[in-house]
RODO-2510 file (C-alpha; in nm, 4 decimals, decimal comma):
residues 608
     n   res          X          Y          Z
     1     x     3,6639    -0,3985     0,4877
     2     x     3,3735    -0,5375     0,6913
     3     x     3,4128    -0,8824     0,5404
     4     x     3,7901    -0,8906     0,5981
     5     x     3,7393    -0,7845     0,9594
     6     x     3,4819    -1,0532     1,0243
     7     x     3,6880    -1,3091     0,8367
     8     x     3,9978    -1,2264     1,0411
     9     x     3,8063    -1,2525     1,3671
    10     x     3,6605    -1,5889     1,2661
    11     x     4,0055    -1,7118     1,1657
    12     x     4,1491    -1,5915     1,4955
    13     x     3,8874    -1,7857     1,6905
    14     x     3,9464    -2,0923     1,4752
    15     x     4,3205    -2,0810     1,5478
    16     x     4,2488    -2,0482     1,9191
    17     x     4,0306    -2,3586     1,9061
    18     x     4,3068    -2,5471     1,7255
    19     x     4,5525    -2,4445     1,9941
    20     x     4,3131    -2,5802     2,2584
    21     x     4,2649    -2,8971     2,0495
    22     x     3,8945    -2,8269     2,0044
    23     x     3,6942    -2,9003     1,6910
    24     x     3,5531    -2,5969     1,5094
    25     x     3,1744    -2,5491     1,5123
    26     x     2,9303    -2,3052     1,3550
    27     x     2,8636    -2,0027     1,5757
    28     x     2,7487    -1,6434     1,5455
    29     x     2,9684    -1,3351     1,5400
    30     x     2,7474    -1,0302     1,5731
    31     x     2,7536    -0,6721     1,6942
    32     x     2,6604    -0,6265     2,0630
    33     x     2,3473    -0,4222     2,1239
    34     x     2,5520    -0,2034     2,3589
    35     x     2,8625    -0,0664     2,1879
    36     x     3,0291    -0,0309     2,5272
    37     x     3,0711    -0,4089     2,5082
    38     x     3,2825    -0,3846     2,1941
    39     x     3,2354    -0,4103     1,8188
    40     x     3,1718    -0,7845     1,7833
    41     x     3,0501    -1,0577     2,0171
    42     x     3,0897    -1,4335     1,9641
    43     x     2,8765    -1,7057     2,1231
    44     x     3,1304    -1,9799     2,0476
    45     x     3,1600    -2,0888     2,4126
    46     x     2,7850    -2,1561     2,4420
    47     x     2,7722    -2,3523     2,1164
    48     x     3,0854    -2,5562     2,1895
    49     x     3,0339    -2,6246     2,5604
    50     x     2,7971    -2,9267     2,5318
    51     x     3,0713    -3,1115     2,3434
    52     x     3,3460    -3,0370     2,5988
    53     x     3,1650    -3,0108     2,9320
    54     x     3,3937    -3,2810     3,0695
    55     x     3,6872    -3,0369     3,0357
    56     x     3,5272    -2,7106     3,1569
    57     x     3,2673    -2,6674     3,4258
    58     x     3,0681    -2,3982     3,2415
    59     x     3,0706    -2,1831     2,9229
    60     x     3,2361    -1,8980     3,1148
    61     x     3,5469    -2,1042     3,1842
    62     x     3,5587    -2,2211     2,8237
    63     x     3,5283    -1,8619     2,7011
    64     x     3,8138    -1,7553     2,9296
    65     x     4,0337    -2,0321     2,7867
    66     x     3,9537    -1,9255     2,4294
    67     x     4,0238    -1,5595     2,5111
    68     x     4,3560    -1,6527     2,6698
    69     x     4,4532    -1,8391     2,3519
    70     x     4,3478    -1,5424     2,1378
    71     x     4,5471    -1,2995     2,3502
    72     x     4,8514    -1,5219     2,3207
    73     x     4,8202    -1,5180     1,9424
    74     x     4,7693    -1,1415     1,9331
    75     x     5,0733    -1,0838     2,1571
    76     x     5,2946    -1,2972     1,9326
    77     x     5,1459    -1,1845     1,6017
    78     x     5,0323    -0,8267     1,6225
    79     x     4,6753    -0,8174     1,4910
    80     x     4,5912    -0,5547     1,2341
    81     x     4,2394    -0,5146     1,3655
    82     x     4,1980    -0,6454     1,7236
    83     x     4,2486    -0,3847     1,9912
    84     x     4,1194    -0,5923     2,2817
    85     x     3,9280    -0,9135     2,3556
    86     x     3,7417    -1,0004     2,6740
    87     x     3,4794    -1,2264     2,8282
    88     x     3,1399    -1,0789     2,9105
    89     x     2,8451    -1,2137     3,1055
    90     x     2,8125    -1,5927     3,1268
    91     x     3,0505    -1,6576     2,8378
    92     x     3,0265    -1,4152     2,5447
    93     x     3,3571    -1,3175     2,3843
    94     x     3,3728    -0,9494     2,2951
    95     x     3,6128    -0,7935     2,0466
    96     x     3,7003    -0,4249     2,0195
    97     x     3,8564    -0,3099     1,6951
    98     x     4,1561    -0,0842     1,6669
    99     x     4,0618     0,2820     1,6224
   100     x     4,2794     0,3045     1,3120
   101     x     4,0373     0,0796     1,1263
   102     x     3,7492     0,3180     1,1723
   103     x     3,9596     0,5954     1,0224
   104     x     4,0781     0,3687     0,7414
   105     x     3,7207     0,2978     0,6426
   106     x     3,6302     0,6672     0,6622
   107     x     3,9180     0,7480     0,4275
   108     x     3,8125     0,4650     0,1988
   109     x     3,4580     0,5990     0,1856
   110     x     3,5687     0,9512     0,1071
   111     x     3,8137     0,8518    -0,1655
   112     x     3,6041     0,5885    -0,3457
   113     x     3,3594     0,6774    -0,6214
   114     x     3,1477     0,3776    -0,5242
   115     x     3,1229     0,2260    -0,1798
   116     x     3,3084    -0,1079    -0,1855
   117     x     3,0673    -0,3816    -0,0845
   118     x     3,0976    -0,7472     0,0090
   119     x     3,0730    -0,9825    -0,2906
   120     x     3,0982    -1,3243    -0,1215
   121     x     2,9025    -1,5465    -0,1786
   122     x     2,7323    -1,3654    -0,4680
   123     x     3,0179    -1,2828    -0,7032
   124     x     2,9406    -1,4150    -1,0529
   125     x     2,6112    -1,5638    -0,9304
   126     x     2,3179    -1,5471    -1,1726
   127     x     1,9941    -1,4811    -0,9878
   128     x     1,6426    -1,4621    -1,1320
   129     x     1,3996    -1,2518    -0,9287
   130     x     1,0296    -1,2822    -1,0157
   131     x     0,7966    -1,0224    -0,8700
   132     x     0,4893    -0,8006    -0,9161
   133     x     0,2975    -1,0630    -1,1239
   134     x    -0,0015    -0,8451    -1,2136
   135     x    -0,3341    -0,9360    -1,3711
   136     x    -0,4121    -0,7476    -1,6943
   137     x    -0,7644    -0,6088    -1,7285
   138     x    -0,7511    -0,5179    -1,3570
   139     x    -0,5974    -0,2334    -1,1635
   140     x    -0,2553    -0,2804    -1,0096
   141     x    -0,3369    -0,3040    -0,6394
   142     x    -0,1341    -0,2639    -0,3234
   143     x    -0,0371    -0,6304    -0,3028
   144     x     0,1285    -0,5992    -0,6438
   145     x     0,3012    -0,2809    -0,5250
   146     x     0,4316    -0,4604    -0,2161
   147     x     0,5657    -0,7423    -0,4331
   148     x     0,7251    -0,4916    -0,6709
   149     x     0,8946    -0,2956    -0,3934
   150     x     1,0334    -0,6084    -0,2256
   151     x     1,1388    -0,7701    -0,5532
   152     x     1,3093    -0,4609    -0,6918
   153     x     1,4909    -0,4038    -0,3628
   154     x     1,6129    -0,7631    -0,3531
   155     x     1,7277    -0,7346    -0,7154
   156     x     1,9243    -0,4198    -0,6311
   157     x     2,0744    -0,5793    -0,3221
   158     x     2,1873    -0,8800    -0,5248
   159     x     2,3418    -0,6551    -0,7886
   160     x     2,5161    -0,4482    -0,5217
   161     x     2,6964    -0,7551    -0,3897
   162     x     2,8127    -0,8737    -0,7296
   163     x     2,5326    -1,0899    -0,8749
   164     x     2,3935    -1,0751    -1,2275
   165     x     2,0159    -1,0356    -1,1956
   166     x     1,7291    -1,1215    -1,4310
   167     x     1,4035    -0,9471    -1,3418
   168     x     1,1002    -1,1578    -1,4389
   169     x     0,7338    -1,0565    -1,4594
   170     x     0,4671    -1,3302    -1,4737
   171     x     0,1283    -1,1907    -1,5688
   172     x    -0,2195    -1,3427    -1,5818
   173     x    -0,3318    -1,2865    -1,9404
   174     x    -0,5981    -1,5595    -1,9213
   175     x    -0,8427    -1,6815    -1,6625
   176     x    -1,1895    -1,6043    -1,5452
   177     x    -1,0922    -1,2495    -1,4476
   178     x    -1,0192    -1,1830    -1,8155
   179     x    -1,3499    -1,3356    -1,9255
   180     x    -1,5386    -1,1203    -1,6730
   181     x    -1,3551    -0,8086    -1,7888
   182     x    -1,4160    -0,8733    -2,1599
   183     x    -1,7845    -0,9437    -2,0998
   184     x    -1,7938    -0,6209    -1,8989
   185     x    -1,6200    -0,4334    -2,1822
   186     x    -1,8888    -0,5477    -2,4257
   187     x    -2,1655    -0,4285    -2,1959
   188     x    -2,0101    -0,0922    -2,1053
   189     x    -1,9247    -0,0112    -2,4667
   190     x    -2,2890    -0,0739    -2,5555
   191     x    -2,4258     0,1187    -2,2583
   192     x    -2,2038     0,4217    -2,3242
   193     x    -2,2537     0,4092    -2,7031
   194     x    -1,8769     0,3881    -2,7472
   195     x    -1,6736     0,1846    -2,9919
   196     x    -1,3367     0,0206    -2,9369
   197     x    -1,1616     0,2502    -3,1903
   198     x    -1,3018     0,5564    -3,0125
   199     x    -1,1938     0,4205    -2,6752
   200     x    -0,8444     0,3620    -2,8162
   201     x    -0,8143     0,7388    -2,8774
   202     x    -0,8515     0,8181    -2,5079
   203     x    -0,5580     0,8573    -2,2691
   204     x    -0,3910     0,5524    -2,1202
   205     x    -0,5309     0,6315    -1,7761
   206     x    -0,8849     0,6599    -1,9151
   207     x    -0,8494     0,3279    -2,0958
   208     x    -0,7152     0,1572    -1,7845
   209     x    -0,9979     0,3033    -1,5776
   210     x    -1,2452     0,1621    -1,8288
   211     x    -1,0865    -0,1836    -1,7964
   212     x    -1,1131    -0,1656    -1,4183
   213     x    -1,4788    -0,0645    -1,4385
   214     x    -1,5455    -0,3416    -1,6888
   215     x    -1,3930    -0,6010    -1,4593
   216     x    -1,5883    -0,4783    -1,1565
   217     x    -1,9104    -0,4801    -1,3560
   218     x    -1,8401    -0,8301    -1,4863
   219     x    -1,7749    -0,9586    -1,1341
   220     x    -2,0941    -0,8033    -1,0005
   221     x    -2,3132    -0,9483    -1,2740
   222     x    -2,1376    -1,2863    -1,2615
   223     x    -2,2220    -1,3179    -0,8925
   224     x    -2,5813    -1,1928    -0,9172
   225     x    -2,7121    -1,3170    -1,2536
   226     x    -2,7014    -1,6929    -1,3359
   227     x    -2,7391    -1,6267    -1,7089
   228     x    -2,4419    -1,3892    -1,7103
   229     x    -2,2436    -1,6432    -1,5128
   230     x    -2,3176    -1,9102    -1,7740
   231     x    -2,2209    -1,6714    -2,0555
   232     x    -1,8882    -1,5815    -1,8943
   233     x    -1,8139    -1,9483    -1,8284
   234     x    -1,8669    -2,0173    -2,2016
   235     x    -1,6494    -1,7184    -2,2919
   236     x    -1,3548    -1,8313    -2,0795
   237     x    -1,2312    -2,1242    -2,2980
   238     x    -1,2649    -1,9080    -2,6076
   239     x    -1,0217    -1,6580    -2,4582
   240     x    -0,7734    -1,9353    -2,3854
   241     x    -0,8018    -2,0512    -2,7475
   242     x    -0,7549    -1,6964    -2,8759
   243     x    -0,4459    -1,6458    -2,6604
   244     x    -0,3015    -1,9763    -2,7834
   245     x    -0,3682    -1,8806    -3,1453
   246     x    -0,1801    -1,5541    -3,0939
   247     x     0,1210    -1,7463    -2,9600
   248     x     0,0941    -1,9892    -3,2520
   249     x     0,1068    -1,6951    -3,4928
   250     x     0,4413    -1,6064    -3,3335
   251     x     0,5841    -1,9515    -3,3967
   252     x     0,4728    -2,1480    -3,0891
   253     x     0,3680    -2,5079    -3,1468
   254     x     0,0551    -2,5700    -2,9340
   255     x     0,0609    -2,8504    -2,6800
   256     x    -0,2693    -2,8033    -2,4942
   257     x    -0,5971    -2,8593    -2,6805
   258     x    -0,8014    -2,5532    -2,5867
   259     x    -0,9989    -2,5316    -2,9096
   260     x    -1,1945    -2,8533    -2,8445
   261     x    -1,3404    -2,6946    -2,5306
   262     x    -1,4725    -2,3841    -2,7050
   263     x    -1,8544    -2,4277    -2,7105
   264     x    -2,0723    -2,3410    -3,0031
   265     x    -2,2093    -1,9992    -2,9129
   266     x    -2,3195    -1,6680    -3,0513
   267     x    -1,9869    -1,5032    -2,9662
   268     x    -1,8267    -1,3062    -3,2454
   269     x    -1,4755    -1,4491    -3,2325
   270     x    -1,3256    -1,1549    -3,4191
   271     x    -1,4844    -0,9080    -3,1767
   272     x    -1,3650    -1,1037    -2,8721
   273     x    -1,0133    -1,1214    -3,0158
   274     x    -1,0104    -0,7455    -3,0733
   275     x    -1,1328    -0,6763    -2,7202
   276     x    -0,8755    -0,9187    -2,5788
   277     x    -0,5819    -0,7835    -2,7761
   278     x    -0,6702    -0,4205    -2,7091
   279     x    -0,7374    -0,4687    -2,3391
   280     x    -0,4207    -0,6728    -2,2899
   281     x    -0,2068    -0,4183    -2,4766
   282     x    -0,3519    -0,1293    -2,2764
   283     x    -0,2983    -0,3104    -1,9482
   284     x     0,0615    -0,3984    -2,0252
   285     x     0,1332    -0,0436    -2,1413
   286     x    -0,0198     0,0916    -1,8213
   287     x     0,1809    -0,1510    -1,6064
   288     x     0,4986    -0,0538    -1,7904
   289     x     0,4374     0,3141    -1,7175
   290     x     0,4055     0,2326    -1,3481
   291     x     0,7147     0,0108    -1,3527
   292     x     0,9124     0,2979    -1,5029
   293     x     0,7865     0,5342    -1,2340
   294     x     0,8749     0,2786    -0,9652
   295     x     1,2249     0,2299    -1,1058
   296     x     1,1751    -0,1240    -1,2387
   297     x     1,2843    -0,2524    -1,5798
   298     x     1,1977    -0,6174    -1,6339
   299     x     1,4197    -0,8398    -1,8463
   300     x     1,1633    -1,1093    -1,9191
   301     x     0,7829    -1,1174    -1,9425
   302     x     0,5968    -1,4462    -1,9004
   303     x     0,2251    -1,4713    -1,9919
   304     x     0,0196    -1,7289    -1,8035
   305     x    -0,1310    -1,8581    -2,1287
   306     x     0,2109    -1,9653    -2,2561
   307     x     0,3330    -2,0974    -1,9214
   308     x     0,0414    -2,3397    -1,9244
   309     x     0,1940    -2,5000    -2,2336
   310     x     0,5326    -2,5400    -2,0634
   311     x     0,3667    -2,6762    -1,7508
   312     x     0,1526    -2,9249    -1,9407
   313     x     0,4605    -3,0848    -2,0960
   314     x     0,6418    -3,0954    -1,7631
   315     x     0,3482    -3,2621    -1,5849
   316     x     0,3198    -3,5248    -1,8609
   317     x     0,6909    -3,5922    -1,8175
   318     x     0,6418    -3,6172    -1,4406
   319     x     0,3540    -3,8581    -1,4905
   320     x     0,5920    -4,0969    -1,6686
   321     x     0,8427    -4,0544    -1,3852
   322     x     0,5813    -4,1409    -1,1251
   323     x     0,5895    -3,7962    -0,9660
   324     x     0,2263    -3,7353    -1,0661
   325     x    -0,0584    -3,9818    -1,0802
   326     x    -0,4004    -4,0058    -1,2426
   327     x    -0,7087    -3,9707    -1,0266
   328     x    -1,0718    -3,9536    -1,1433
   329     x    -0,9719    -3,8309    -1,4875
   330     x    -0,7289    -3,5661    -1,3630
   331     x    -0,3533    -3,5677    -1,3035
   332     x    -0,2644    -3,4893    -0,9442
   333     x     0,0395    -3,4550    -0,7244
   334     x    -0,0102    -3,6820    -0,4184
   335     x     0,1361    -3,4331    -0,1763
   336     x     0,0567    -3,6284     0,1398
   337     x     0,3390    -3,8672     0,0495
   338     x     0,5794    -3,5755     0,0661
   339     x     0,4542    -3,3863     0,3697
   340     x     0,2248    -3,1441     0,1849
   341     x    -0,1231    -3,1919     0,0392
   342     x    -0,2691    -3,3158    -0,2876
   343     x    -0,3344    -3,0697    -0,5677
   344     x    -0,4594    -3,1059    -0,9255
   345     x    -0,2065    -3,0096    -1,1961
   346     x    -0,4088    -3,1158    -1,5044
   347     x    -0,7855    -3,1172    -1,4633
   348     x    -1,0487    -3,3564    -1,5978
   349     x    -1,0700    -3,1556    -1,9203
   350     x    -0,7003    -3,2294    -1,9783
   351     x    -0,6138    -2,8631    -1,9198
   352     x    -0,3269    -2,7290    -1,7055
   353     x    -0,4215    -2,5719    -1,3741
   354     x    -0,2509    -2,2737    -1,2162
   355     x    -0,0175    -2,5185    -1,0394
   356     x     0,1011    -2,6581    -1,3725
   357     x     0,1523    -2,3079    -1,5109
   358     x     0,3683    -2,2160    -1,2133
   359     x     0,5639    -2,5360    -1,2626
   360     x     0,6219    -2,4508    -1,6300
   361     x     0,7364    -2,0992    -1,5456
   362     x     1,0650    -2,2265    -1,3982
   363     x     1,2056    -2,3837    -1,7187
   364     x     1,0729    -2,0909    -1,9235
   365     x     1,2718    -1,8465    -1,7123
   366     x     1,5763    -2,0736    -1,7128
   367     x     1,5598    -2,0983    -2,0910
   368     x     1,5968    -1,7193    -2,1101
   369     x     1,8465    -1,6871    -1,8269
   370     x     2,0284    -1,9961    -1,6928
   371     x     2,0273    -1,9024    -1,3261
   372     x     2,2112    -2,0242    -1,0170
   373     x     1,9298    -1,9114    -0,7885
   374     x     1,5654    -1,8199    -0,8403
   375     x     1,3676    -1,6011    -0,6019
   376     x     0,9886    -1,5720    -0,6308
   377     x     0,8244    -1,2874    -0,4393
   378     x     0,4571    -1,3518    -0,3729
   379     x     0,1822    -1,3078    -0,1155
   380     x     0,1722    -1,5150     0,2008
   381     x    -0,1889    -1,6172     0,1291
   382     x    -0,0586    -1,8692    -0,1287
   383     x     0,2309    -1,9929     0,0823
   384     x     0,0854    -2,3443     0,1217
   385     x     0,0114    -2,3608    -0,2504
   386     x     0,3736    -2,2803    -0,3309
   387     x     0,4917    -2,5423    -0,0856
   388     x     0,3190    -2,8059    -0,2988
   389     x     0,4475    -2,6605    -0,6277
   390     x     0,8066    -2,6468    -0,5015
   391     x     0,7875    -3,0002    -0,3638
   392     x     0,6657    -3,1248    -0,7020
   393     x     0,9299    -2,9185    -0,8825
   394     x     1,2096    -3,0724    -0,6757
   395     x     1,0926    -3,4159    -0,7895
   396     x     1,0134    -3,3531    -1,1556
   397     x     1,2872    -3,0961    -1,2188
   398     x     1,5290    -3,1193    -0,9239
   399     x     1,7979    -2,9050    -1,0866
   400     x     1,5569    -2,6095    -1,0783
   401     x     1,3506    -2,7012    -0,7735
   402     x     1,6473    -2,7055    -0,5384
   403     x     1,7651    -2,3587    -0,6387
   404     x     1,4226    -2,1937    -0,6113
   405     x     1,3196    -1,9937    -0,3047
   406     x     0,9825    -1,8306    -0,2343
   407     x     0,9683    -1,5103    -0,0298
   408     x     0,6095    -1,4785     0,0925
   409     x     0,5180    -1,1245     0,1925
   410     x     0,2313    -1,0125     0,4107
   411     x    -0,0802    -0,8178     0,3117
   412     x    -0,0946    -0,4409     0,2681
   413     x    -0,3620    -0,2673     0,4671
   414     x    -0,4740     0,0897     0,5078
   415     x    -0,6256     0,1996     0,8397
   416     x    -0,9707     0,1091     0,7039
   417     x    -0,8623    -0,2447     0,6138
   418     x    -0,7658    -0,4576     0,3144
   419     x    -0,8802    -0,3369    -0,0273
   420     x    -1,0288    -0,5424    -0,3115
   421     x    -1,0752    -0,4716    -0,6825
   422     x    -1,3866    -0,6898    -0,6984
   423     x    -1,6205    -0,4079    -0,6043
   424     x    -1,4423    -0,1462    -0,8147
   425     x    -1,3390     0,0697    -0,5172
   426     x    -0,9844    -0,0624    -0,5123
   427     x    -0,7076     0,1624    -0,3826
   428     x    -0,4797     0,1645    -0,6852
   429     x    -0,1035     0,2006    -0,6878
   430     x    -0,1271     0,5281    -0,8732
   431     x    -0,3982     0,6531    -0,6396
   432     x    -0,1978     0,5763    -0,3270
   433     x     0,1153     0,7445    -0,4644
   434     x    -0,0838     1,0529    -0,5689
   435     x    -0,2450     1,0807    -0,2261
   436     x     0,0864     1,0316    -0,0465
   437     x     0,2510     1,2957    -0,2666
   438     x    -0,0311     1,5435    -0,2031
   439     x    -0,0005     1,4859     0,1714
   440     x     0,3762     1,5353     0,1539
   441     x     0,3241     1,8671    -0,0279
   442     x     0,1312     2,0009     0,2701
   443     x     0,4276     1,9390     0,5023
   444     x     0,6637     2,1781     0,3278
   445     x     0,7215     2,5038     0,5069
   446     x     0,5870     2,8264     0,3613
   447     x     0,9449     2,9535     0,3810
   448     x     1,0664     2,6880     0,1365
   449     x     1,1961     2,8917    -0,1563
   450     x     1,1748     2,6506    -0,4475
   451     x     0,9812     2,6767    -0,7747
   452     x     0,6398     2,5132    -0,7702
   453     x     0,7460     2,2481    -1,0231
   454     x     1,0485     2,1545    -0,8134
   455     x     0,8290     2,1354    -0,5035
   456     x     0,5883     1,9011    -0,6805
   457     x     0,8758     1,6773    -0,7899
   458     x     1,0148     1,6654    -0,4376
   459     x     0,6677     1,5976    -0,2947
   460     x     0,6297     1,3058    -0,5332
   461     x     0,9727     1,1715    -0,4347
   462     x     0,8832     1,2088    -0,0664
   463     x     0,5439     1,0444    -0,1138
   464     x     0,6941     0,7454    -0,2914
   465     x     0,9763     0,7236    -0,0345
   466     x     0,7226     0,7129     0,2466
   467     x     0,5476     0,4160     0,0839
   468     x     0,8602     0,2206    -0,0060
   469     x     1,0206     0,2644     0,3328
   470     x     0,7011     0,1855     0,5246
   471     x     0,6674    -0,1386     0,3265
   472     x     1,0311    -0,2382     0,3831
   473     x     1,1230    -0,1244     0,7331
   474     x     0,9591    -0,4222     0,9029
   475     x     0,9697    -0,7964     0,8464
   476     x     0,8294    -0,8289     0,4931
   477     x     0,6723    -1,1648     0,5749
   478     x     0,4203    -0,9872     0,8003
   479     x     0,1298    -0,7549     0,7190
   480     x     0,1981    -0,3842     0,6848
   481     x    -0,0433    -0,1039     0,7662
   482     x     0,0362     0,2151     0,5778
   483     x    -0,0404     0,5073     0,8050
   484     x    -0,0063     0,8432     0,6311
   485     x     0,0878     1,0528     0,9335
   486     x     0,3540     0,8142     1,0592
   487     x     0,4977     0,7285     0,7201
   488     x     0,4939     1,0729     0,5601
   489     x     0,6918     1,2544     0,8255
   490     x     1,0286     1,4256     0,8436
   491     x     1,0735     1,2848     1,1920
   492     x     1,1009     0,9304     1,3224
   493     x     1,1635     0,6056     1,1388
   494     x     1,0415     0,7050     0,7929
   495     x     1,1692     0,7377     0,4384
   496     x     1,1253     1,1180     0,4332
   497     x     1,3374     1,1423     0,7512
   498     x     1,6246     0,9696     0,5707
   499     x     1,5762     1,1924     0,2662
   500     x     1,5761     1,5026     0,4852
   501     x     1,8959     1,3894     0,6557
   502     x     2,0660     1,3392     0,3205
   503     x     1,9501     1,6848     0,2040
   504     x     2,0910     1,8289     0,5273
   505     x     2,4291     1,6692     0,4528
   506     x     2,4184     1,7988     0,0953
   507     x     2,3352     2,1481     0,2169
   508     x     2,6338     2,1539     0,4537
   509     x     2,8722     2,0251     0,1873
   510     x     2,7451     2,2734    -0,0708
   511     x     2,8509     2,5548     0,1623
   512     x     3,1886     2,4056     0,2515
   513     x     3,3177     2,1227     0,0299
   514     x     3,5585     1,8723     0,1802
   515     x     3,9265     1,9413     0,1003
   516     x     4,1301     1,6965     0,3124
   517     x     4,0701     1,3331     0,2139
   518     x     4,3062     1,1376     0,4356
   519     x     4,2504     1,1696     0,8088
   520     x     4,4929     1,0641     1,0799
   521     x     4,3579     1,1413     1,4243
   522     x     4,3881     1,0254     1,7805
   523     x     4,0593     0,8680     1,8772
   524     x     4,0800     1,0131     2,2244
   525     x     4,0325     1,3572     2,0740
   526     x     3,6874     1,2702     1,9389
   527     x     3,3636     1,3608     2,1124
   528     x     3,0935     1,0952     2,1648
   529     x     2,8829     1,2038     1,8656
   530     x     3,1806     1,1921     1,6273
   531     x     3,2886     0,8546     1,7598
   532     x     2,9352     0,7145     1,7317
   533     x     2,9249     0,8021     1,3612
   534     x     3,2745     0,6751     1,2951
   535     x     3,1968     0,3401     1,4571
   536     x     2,8816     0,2991     1,2459
   537     x     3,0151     0,3506     0,8929
   538     x     3,2135     0,0288     0,8559
   539     x     2,9051    -0,1891     0,9166
   540     x     2,7354    -0,0816     0,5927
   541     x     2,8810    -0,3475     0,3559
   542     x     2,8069    -0,6151     0,6138
   543     x     2,4435    -0,5029     0,6425
   544     x     2,3924    -0,4971     0,2644
   545     x     2,5346    -0,8491     0,2338
   546     x     2,3182    -0,9777     0,5211
   547     x     2,0040    -0,8174     0,3759
   548     x     2,0702    -0,9874     0,0407
   549     x     2,1663    -1,3256     0,1815
   550     x     1,8848    -1,3501     0,4365
   551     x     1,6080    -1,1864     0,2269
   552     x     1,5741    -0,9204     0,4954
   553     x     1,5705    -0,5697     0,3421
   554     x     1,4519    -0,4308     0,6749
   555     x     1,8098    -0,4719     0,8036
   556     x     1,9181    -0,1993     0,5623
   557     x     1,6307     0,0257     0,6745
   558     x     1,7277    -0,0199     1,0393
   559     x     2,0923     0,0576     0,9644
   560     x     2,0118     0,3736     0,7651
   561     x     1,7711     0,5014     1,0288
   562     x     2,0355     0,4609     1,2993
   563     x     2,2917     0,6335     1,0770
   564     x     2,0562     0,9269     1,0209
   565     x     1,9804     0,9423     1,3925
   566     x     2,3502     0,9512     1,4805
   567     x     2,4236     1,2167     1,2217
   568     x     2,1424     1,4428     1,3373
   569     x     2,2650     1,4209     1,6977
   570     x     2,6112     1,5118     1,5727
   571     x     2,4676     1,7950     1,3585
   572     x     2,2717     1,9496     1,6466
   573     x     2,5597     1,9316     1,8950
   574     x     2,8525     2,0510     1,6855
   575     x     2,9506     2,3100     1,4290
   576     x     3,0530     2,1239     1,1137
   577     x     3,1751     2,3959     0,8809
   578     x     3,5314     2,4861     0,9707
   579     x     3,6315     2,1318     1,0682
   580     x     3,7667     1,9130     0,7897
   581     x     3,7157     1,6014     0,9978
   582     x     3,3506     1,6811     1,0604
   583     x     3,3061     1,7563     0,6928
   584     x     3,4582     1,4134     0,6319
   585     x     3,2002     1,2533     0,8609
   586     x     2,9270     1,4443     0,6777
   587     x     3,0584     1,3311     0,3392
   588     x     3,0676     0,9677     0,4503
   589     x     2,7165     0,9910     0,5931
   590     x     2,5851     1,1397     0,2694
   591     x     2,7520     0,8696     0,0574
   592     x     2,6093     0,5845     0,2607
   593     x     2,2623     0,7386     0,2813
   594     x     2,2500     0,7949    -0,0939
   595     x     2,3759     0,4422    -0,1641
   596     x     2,1350     0,2835     0,0810
   597     x     1,8349     0,4832    -0,0375
   598     x     1,9135     0,3856    -0,3952
   599     x     1,9129     0,0186    -0,2956
   600     x     1,5683     0,0741    -0,1436
   601     x     1,4538     0,2438    -0,4645
   602     x     1,4243     0,5813    -0,2894
   603     x     1,5341     0,9067    -0,4485
   604     x     1,7734     1,1243    -0,2468
   605     x     1,6900     1,4915    -0,3224
   606     x     1,9685     1,7385    -0,2469
   607     x     1,7180     2,0097    -0,1585
   608     x     1,4006     1,9785     0,0473
***
């Protein structure tokens, strides 16, 4: 309904402009901040005025002329949605919708199994969303969690408005972090008198903890001991060669010559391969367990080692095209010519850099899922790097470059500051969720009569909701500070507050289920709290579409918080049970809250 309403209003304005012999222009049609001013406000007069200032002395006069034309149309052709139209302030055009439409949408909500949502312009679109992008052999940290929460929410928003989504996970299975971790594994296994087979018998969490400790130890020794640094630097190309050999065993034809860079050393290749394969398998299994807990199921997994092969071929192709150029033995992208900066894509050793790997990732994903749009969710600290990669991609592979968008999110901070895994004291994803859940458990009243197991499950759902909502409720391109007391609260703008409101709705409806499902009322008979709810429902599809189209999930958070706020005012002021209409409002509120929370990846418990 929301789309048809907006479409009809836009068409009405367009017809008015035609009647006045004015050319149509792009303008905004939004909801006024103050609902007393109507349901929609258009700024058409301000946008159009510079082109017609010889005909009207100011935007106000132009707005009055447009309104007069609209009223003439409405008087001759009775509008199905416009109740009134007026000029406000220096030239805004305000529209008030007919009360019947609010009731129509309420009835539609109550009688539909699923809330009908806007599908334009996403219907039949194929969208690839890449997010999380973890590094095996290291803990999953809060930046990865932020990426996962944003990416999964965007994927759900796209699906809600009719798109087919491919969830992609790009993981760093090679690189110096892997070499440091494997060297650390060797040392810690020796120091603890443990063997790899014995370690494999331990729980997944114990194995992952060992990998994290190994990486931290490798980093520490790499930075403090020159001999260790030299050893790890020699180990690094061997790991690349081992990873390539594993791909070759699965049918891949190697493109990059890693083996020639493996130095003669005292490394036991078989031992290194076993450590690499075991550590990688444990990491990926651990990540998968967290993805499942977070509600993510990826469709495609893309290892960095293989993407380097794709990227190498693409850069060589671009070199022939003149997109890349040779410089001091390396192949570079001369970014200054294109408004960015120069970066190396193949280094002096004839090996692909991270830039080349990122470039190769696009065709690899497209090969699996021919997409119409590609969204990459990543940290803002590499925003400039991605600007170069995308510029190069648009030149060497324009069909993919021009349909790729990067959403750069801010950093996650706790009150004590940003965390790092380098020192081994990283705040892990699992650790943060466990702490948030434990804190949530302390907030439940002693009078809550639920089994202990059920309470623990609800506490976990509340803890995770507090994190997801805190990460999403603001502009995701900015930093977020997760404050436990503010975020894990049943009051204020928090995920648990929305969950509690939904549980309140469910509790009311469990005592008195809705019977009447088609309301016909006179709006004048409604009190302010009922009217406020009724006038808020119909915006939901519009908000979901805007959040998807503009990469702004916080719009959905803002809408749901206002809905919960309006319902709780209504709940505290009026007796619901005994009034079918109020039960209808409660049913609609519950449906939208549950739908919206699901899009945010938040569970909606019926009891709290």
